[in-house]
C-alpha positions as CSV (number, residue, x, y, z in Angstrom):
1,X,-56.8,31.5,13.7
2,X,-55.3,29.4,15.9
3,X,-52.4,26.9,14.8
4,X,-51.2,24.4,17.0
5,X,-48.1,22.2,16.2
6,X,-47.2,18.7,18.3
7,X,-45.4,15.9,17.9
8,X,-41.6,16.8,17.8
9,X,-40.0,19.1,20.3
10,X,-39.4,22.3,18.8
11,X,-37.4,25.2,20.0
12,X,-39.9,28.7,20.3
13,X,-37.9,30.3,17.6
14,X,-39.0,26.9,15.1
15,X,-42.2,27.2,16.2
16,X,-42.8,31.0,15.5
17,X,-41.4,30.4,11.9
18,X,-43.3,27.4,10.8
19,X,-46.7,29.6,12.4
20,X,-45.5,32.6,10.6
21,X,-45.3,30.2,7.1
22,X,-48.8,28.3,7.7
23,X,-50.1,32.0,8.8
24,X,-48.6,33.5,5.2
25,X,-50.0,30.3,3.2
26,X,-53.6,31.1,4.4
27,X,-53.2,34.4,3.6
28,X,-56.4,36.7,4.3
29,X,-57.8,33.5,5.7
30,X,-54.8,33.4,8.8
31,X,-57.3,36.5,10.5
32,X,-60.6,34.5,10.5
33,X,-61.8,32.0,13.0
34,X,-60.8,28.4,13.3
35,X,-58.3,26.6,14.2
36,X,-55.3,24.4,12.2
37,X,-53.0,21.3,14.0
38,X,-50.0,20.2,12.9
39,X,-48.9,17.2,14.1
40,X,-45.4,16.5,12.8
41,X,-44.0,12.4,13.1
42,X,-41.9,9.4,12.0
43,X,-43.1,7.3,9.3
44,X,-43.7,4.5,10.8
45,X,-46.5,6.0,13.0
46,X,-48.2,7.9,9.6
47,X,-48.3,4.3,8.0
48,X,-50.2,3.1,11.0
49,X,-52.9,6.4,11.3
50,X,-53.3,5.9,6.9
51,X,-53.5,2.4,7.2
52,X,-55.8,2.2,10.0
53,X,-58.0,6.1,9.0
54,X,-57.9,5.4,5.4
55,X,-57.3,1.5,4.7
56,X,-53.3,2.4,2.8
57,X,-50.6,0.4,4.4
58,X,-47.8,3.1,3.1
59,X,-46.7,6.5,4.8
60,X,-47.2,9.9,3.0
61,X,-46.6,13.1,3.9
62,X,-49.7,14.8,4.3
63,X,-53.0,13.4,5.9
64,X,-55.8,15.5,6.3
65,X,-59.2,15.0,8.2
66,X,-62.2,16.9,7.8
67,X,-64.4,17.9,10.6
């Protein structure tokens, strides 16, 4: 599965660690087709996105969008 990282600048070592953790969490699904995109943003930006798309004017740790 393709794992893409966006947002905060990460060193290659940090990128590898994040992708390893995501693959571990996926377990057997890690080898399947598909894509996971992780976007790391600041609290004020997540609040804006949460308000715009979900109508909730507060920050959150995670927002997931189906496709």
